[in-house]
N, C-alpha and C positions, 0 to 999 in steps of 0.2 A: 259135455258131449252133446252134439246136436243131432237130432233125428228128424226125418220127414214122415209124418203120419197121415194116412188117408182116412179121414173120419167123416162119418155121417153126423153133421152138427144138427141138433134138434132145438137148441136154444142157448141162452146165456143169461147170466146175472152179474150185477156189479155192486160194489159197495164203496162208501166213503165214510170212514170212521176217523174222526179228528184229523182230516187231511191225508190219511193213509188210504189211497185209492187202489182198487184192484177189481178183479172179476173172475168169473169161472165160465168156461165153455162146457156145455153138456152134449155128449155124443153117445151113440150106441153102435153096437155091432151084434150080429146074430150069435147066439150061443153056439159053442162047438157041438157039432152033430154027435160026436162020440162021448159026450159028457152026460151021463144019465142023471146027474144031480142038478142040471140046469135046463130050462126051457124058455123059449122066447128070445128076447134081446138082453144083452148086458149093457147097462148104462154106466158111463164113467164121467168123472168131472176132471177138467184140466184147468189149472190156474192160468190166468191171462192178465194183461194190462187193461186199464180203463179204456184206452183208445180202441182196443179190439171189439169192445161192445158197440161203440159207435160205428165201426167198420161193418160189423155184422148187421147192424140195423138197416144198412143199405140193401141187404138181401133177405130181410124178414119175410117178405111175401113169398119167397121161394123155399123156406125151411119146411121140413128137413131137407138138407142138401149136402152133397159131398164137397169137402174142402181138403186141400193139402195144407197141413199145419206143420210149420217148422217149430220144433219143440226142443227144449233143453231138459235133460234128465237131472233131477235133484234128489237129495236125500229127504225123505219124509219121516213122519212119526213112526216109531218102532222099527227103524231101519229099512222101511219099504221105499221103493222108488216111486217118485211122482214126476209129472211132467209140467213144465211151464211153457205156454205158447209164446213164441217170439214173433211169428208172422203167420198169416193165413191167407190163402187164395182160393176162391171158388174154382171147382174143377170144370164143370160143364153147366153153364147157366140155362141151357136150352132144355134140360131134363129136370123134372121134379121127382124126387124120390117118392116111392109108395111105401107107406108104413105098414 
């Protein structure tokens, strides 16, 4: 199942372990206002392909920035849902987010 996520991307990392290449996008969203157990921003990691890191590098001077991420839901450890980014596009390159 594919979903479109509006994410504030703050950075990314990638790896190459014995030819197995991949990466992670790091995004955040404000904590829910009615959740007394959280304050500030919630940070999340989304798996991605190696190529997405190179794509994001073209926007490094504008990070953090809003992106529309096409993502696939996958089963993760412990039966939890995880997302893998399939494609990503910057939303508005004229505005830089304020953290």
